[in-house]
ZAKEDREN-624285 format. One record per residue (C-alpha): x negated, y negated, z; residue number from 1. Coordinates in Angstrom, 3 decimals. Example, Ala and Ser with C-alpha at 12.3 -4.5 7.8 and 13.67 -1.06 7.14 Angstrom:
2
<u:-12.300; v:4.500; w:7.800; num:1>
<u:-13.670; v:1.060; w:7.140; num:2>
END
This chain:
186
<u:-113.444; v:72.820; w:13.489; num:1>
<u:-114.529; v:76.111; w:14.929; num:2>
<u:-114.761; v:79.821; w:14.333; num:3>
<u:-115.068; v:81.020; w:17.928; num:4>
<u:-112.373; v:83.392; w:19.140; num:5>
<u:-111.085; v:80.912; w:21.696; num:6>
<u:-110.613; v:78.071; w:19.196; num:7>
<u:-109.036; v:80.460; w:16.670; num:8>
<u:-106.514; v:81.449; w:19.362; num:9>
<u:-105.706; v:77.756; w:19.979; num:10>
<u:-105.282; v:77.156; w:16.245; num:11>
<u:-102.821; v:80.074; w:16.017; num:12>
<u:-100.858; v:78.681; w:18.943; num:13>
<u:-100.809; v:75.220; w:17.335; num:14>
<u:-99.506; v:76.677; w:14.061; num:15>
<u:-96.761; v:78.509; w:15.958; num:16>
<u:-95.883; v:75.281; w:17.804; num:17>
<u:-95.716; v:73.362; w:14.511; num:18>
<u:-92.937; v:75.703; w:13.334; num:19>
<u:-90.702; v:74.647; w:16.234; num:20>
<u:-89.335; v:71.387; w:17.549; num:21>
<u:-90.259; v:72.144; w:21.164; num:22>
<u:-92.237; v:69.718; w:23.290; num:23>
<u:-95.934; v:70.548; w:23.415; num:24>
<u:-98.292; v:69.857; w:26.306; num:25>
<u:-101.978; v:69.849; w:25.394; num:26>
<u:-104.327; v:69.961; w:28.359; num:27>
<u:-108.079; v:69.847; w:28.653; num:28>
<u:-111.051; v:67.720; w:29.479; num:29>
<u:-111.750; v:64.451; w:27.679; num:30>
<u:-113.280; v:65.008; w:24.259; num:31>
<u:-111.849; v:68.486; w:23.639; num:32>
<u:-109.757; v:67.437; w:20.621; num:33>
<u:-106.305; v:67.056; w:22.139; num:34>
<u:-105.244; v:64.308; w:19.726; num:35>
<u:-106.708; v:66.210; w:16.760; num:36>
<u:-104.499; v:69.165; w:17.658; num:37>
<u:-101.472; v:66.898; w:18.196; num:38>
<u:-101.889; v:65.441; w:14.715; num:39>
<u:-102.386; v:68.906; w:13.206; num:40>
<u:-99.169; v:70.144; w:14.838; num:41>
<u:-97.261; v:67.157; w:13.464; num:42>
<u:-98.706; v:67.251; w:9.944; num:43>
<u:-98.173; v:71.002; w:9.511; num:44>
<u:-94.624; v:70.847; w:10.883; num:45>
<u:-91.239; v:69.994; w:9.411; num:46>
<u:-91.495; v:66.358; w:10.578; num:47>
<u:-94.727; v:65.708; w:8.635; num:48>
<u:-93.011; v:63.243; w:6.286; num:49>
<u:-91.909; v:61.092; w:9.232; num:50>
<u:-94.033; v:58.890; w:11.553; num:51>
<u:-96.652; v:60.089; w:14.008; num:52>
<u:-96.810; v:57.446; w:16.744; num:53>
<u:-99.604; v:57.656; w:19.301; num:54>
<u:-99.361; v:56.007; w:22.730; num:55>
<u:-102.236; v:55.979; w:25.219; num:56>
<u:-100.292; v:55.829; w:28.491; num:57>
<u:-103.435; v:55.017; w:30.497; num:58>
<u:-104.370; v:52.015; w:28.343; num:59>
<u:-101.086; v:50.119; w:28.767; num:60>
<u:-100.485; v:48.293; w:32.058; num:61>
<u:-97.671; v:49.976; w:34.005; num:62>
<u:-95.536; v:46.801; w:33.975; num:63>
<u:-95.608; v:46.774; w:30.145; num:64>
<u:-95.303; v:50.492; w:29.496; num:65>
<u:-91.512; v:50.640; w:29.520; num:66>
<u:-91.192; v:47.813; w:26.984; num:67>
<u:-93.831; v:49.487; w:24.778; num:68>
<u:-92.058; v:52.843; w:24.838; num:69>
<u:-88.440; v:51.706; w:24.641; num:70>
<u:-88.643; v:48.166; w:23.269; num:71>
<u:-87.051; v:44.998; w:24.569; num:72>
<u:-84.369; v:42.459; w:23.744; num:73>
<u:-85.068; v:38.835; w:22.956; num:74>
<u:-85.419; v:36.877; w:26.202; num:75>
<u:-85.820; v:40.014; w:28.338; num:76>
<u:-88.840; v:38.459; w:30.044; num:77>
<u:-91.166; v:35.471; w:29.770; num:78>
<u:-93.155; v:35.813; w:26.573; num:79>
<u:-90.696; v:38.217; w:24.910; num:80>
<u:-90.880; v:37.645; w:21.180; num:81>
<u:-87.929; v:36.203; w:19.285; num:82>
<u:-85.638; v:38.956; w:18.090; num:83>
<u:-87.025; v:41.463; w:20.598; num:84>
<u:-89.216; v:44.385; w:19.700; num:85>
<u:-88.762; v:47.977; w:18.650; num:86>
<u:-90.292; v:50.446; w:21.046; num:87>
<u:-92.452; v:53.425; w:20.154; num:88>
<u:-89.488; v:55.819; w:20.377; num:89>
<u:-87.639; v:53.910; w:17.645; num:90>
<u:-90.828; v:53.668; w:15.559; num:91>
<u:-91.230; v:57.454; w:15.824; num:92>
<u:-87.560; v:58.245; w:15.050; num:93>
<u:-87.400; v:61.444; w:13.028; num:94>
<u:-91.084; v:62.104; w:13.647; num:95>
<u:-93.423; v:62.749; w:16.554; num:96>
<u:-94.488; v:60.647; w:19.500; num:97>
<u:-97.831; v:61.569; w:21.028; num:98>
<u:-98.083; v:60.554; w:24.682; num:99>
<u:-101.775; v:60.705; w:25.494; num:100>
<u:-102.797; v:60.683; w:29.175; num:101>
<u:-99.214; v:61.348; w:30.253; num:102>
<u:-100.447; v:62.126; w:33.746; num:103>
<u:-100.965; v:58.369; w:34.197; num:104>
<u:-97.271; v:57.461; w:33.764; num:105>
<u:-95.686; v:55.647; w:36.717; num:106>
<u:-92.869; v:57.576; w:38.438; num:107>
<u:-90.173; v:55.098; w:37.289; num:108>
<u:-91.215; v:55.513; w:33.655; num:109>
<u:-91.316; v:59.292; w:34.101; num:110>
<u:-87.612; v:59.238; w:35.015; num:111>
<u:-86.748; v:57.268; w:31.877; num:112>
<u:-88.895; v:59.539; w:29.716; num:113>
<u:-87.083; v:62.563; w:31.154; num:114>
<u:-83.753; v:61.077; w:30.071; num:115>
<u:-85.041; v:60.628; w:26.518; num:116>
<u:-86.241; v:64.243; w:26.444; num:117>
<u:-82.931; v:65.543; w:27.775; num:118>
<u:-80.511; v:63.442; w:25.744; num:119>
<u:-82.476; v:61.483; w:23.151; num:120>
<u:-81.035; v:58.302; w:24.699; num:121>
<u:-82.660; v:55.238; w:26.224; num:122>
<u:-82.006; v:51.555; w:26.874; num:123>
<u:-84.291; v:48.735; w:25.751; num:124>
<u:-85.592; v:46.380; w:28.447; num:125>
<u:-83.055; v:43.571; w:28.909; num:126>
<u:-80.216; v:45.441; w:27.208; num:127>
<u:-77.259; v:47.546; w:28.245; num:128>
<u:-76.790; v:49.201; w:24.858; num:129>
<u:-77.723; v:52.887; w:24.688; num:130>
<u:-79.959; v:53.752; w:21.728; num:131>
<u:-80.739; v:57.183; w:20.324; num:132>
<u:-83.954; v:58.518; w:18.877; num:133>
<u:-84.715; v:61.939; w:17.450; num:134>
<u:-88.375; v:62.534; w:18.232; num:135>
<u:-90.592; v:65.456; w:18.950; num:136>
<u:-92.797; v:64.856; w:21.975; num:137>
<u:-96.377; v:66.040; w:22.141; num:138>
<u:-98.110; v:65.062; w:25.357; num:139>
<u:-101.716; v:65.400; w:26.428; num:140>
<u:-103.563; v:65.062; w:29.690; num:141>
<u:-106.802; v:65.880; w:31.413; num:142>
<u:-104.945; v:65.875; w:34.749; num:143>
<u:-103.754; v:69.111; w:36.350; num:144>
<u:-100.035; v:68.265; w:36.187; num:145>
<u:-98.986; v:71.291; w:38.245; num:146>
<u:-101.189; v:70.008; w:41.060; num:147>
<u:-99.862; v:66.466; w:40.533; num:148>
<u:-96.305; v:67.805; w:40.910; num:149>
<u:-97.178; v:69.504; w:44.195; num:150>
<u:-98.697; v:66.222; w:45.479; num:151>
<u:-95.615; v:64.200; w:44.456; num:152>
<u:-97.505; v:62.276; w:41.749; num:153>
<u:-95.623; v:63.758; w:38.777; num:154>
<u:-91.951; v:64.720; w:38.442; num:155>
<u:-91.372; v:68.473; w:38.469; num:156>
<u:-88.400; v:68.224; w:36.083; num:157>
<u:-90.463; v:66.255; w:33.558; num:158>
<u:-93.353; v:68.697; w:33.893; num:159>
<u:-91.092; v:71.659; w:33.130; num:160>
<u:-89.461; v:69.794; w:30.231; num:161>
<u:-92.874; v:69.085; w:28.676; num:162>
<u:-94.168; v:72.563; w:29.452; num:163>
<u:-92.319; v:74.352; w:26.604; num:164>
<u:-95.530; v:75.104; w:24.727; num:165>
<u:-98.879; v:74.617; w:26.461; num:166>
<u:-102.219; v:74.554; w:24.676; num:167>
<u:-105.215; v:74.413; w:26.997; num:168>
<u:-108.125; v:73.097; w:24.984; num:169>
<u:-111.495; v:74.651; w:25.788; num:170>
<u:-114.538; v:72.511; w:26.445; num:171>
<u:-117.413; v:72.865; w:23.983; num:172>
<u:-119.463; v:74.674; w:26.646; num:173>
<u:-116.831; v:77.454; w:26.455; num:174>
<u:-117.358; v:77.856; w:22.705; num:175>
<u:-121.061; v:77.492; w:21.959; num:176>
<u:-120.671; v:79.346; w:18.648; num:177>
<u:-118.955; v:76.213; w:17.275; num:178>
<u:-121.763; v:73.772; w:18.065; num:179>
<u:-123.544; v:74.174; w:14.720; num:180>
<u:-120.300; v:73.714; w:12.770; num:181>
<u:-119.502; v:70.546; w:14.685; num:182>
<u:-123.072; v:69.309; w:14.358; num:183>
<u:-122.925; v:69.671; w:10.565; num:184>
<u:-119.545; v:67.935; w:10.382; num:185>
<u:-120.470; v:64.945; w:12.517; num:186>
END
């Protein structure tokens, strides 16, 4: 929602991104609509008939994140459910996976995510079998990833792989002309 020049520019960029299969990185402060834009990119793109799977990387404990993303085999760890579990990348196969708060990913998981982005391949926890998944990745963060790379907190190769299309979402204070529209909507 918005008619300001800056939000119109972001909408145009999102429409252009939806016409490709490139990774998209959406940056901006909390509450700027990053997930709204991610969903819009997915649902106006060619993968709109396939799943949109959202993962909040900051809300999942780091020791469970890998099994959530890639799944696990039966007996892979104490408490693993019978028959194992599909990970988010298999659930999103053919569609889009939205990795919210990607700046919070542990370094070890970043390396595995990079492999998926490069080859579409990954291994479930407790398995040795290589699985494939065809997903489009849209990531979002309120962290300055370029700065995180320079401090050794985020992998440079992953940053550049995600950085194909970047949409920097403006805060509402940067688009006051949209306040009335948003007020009426909500």
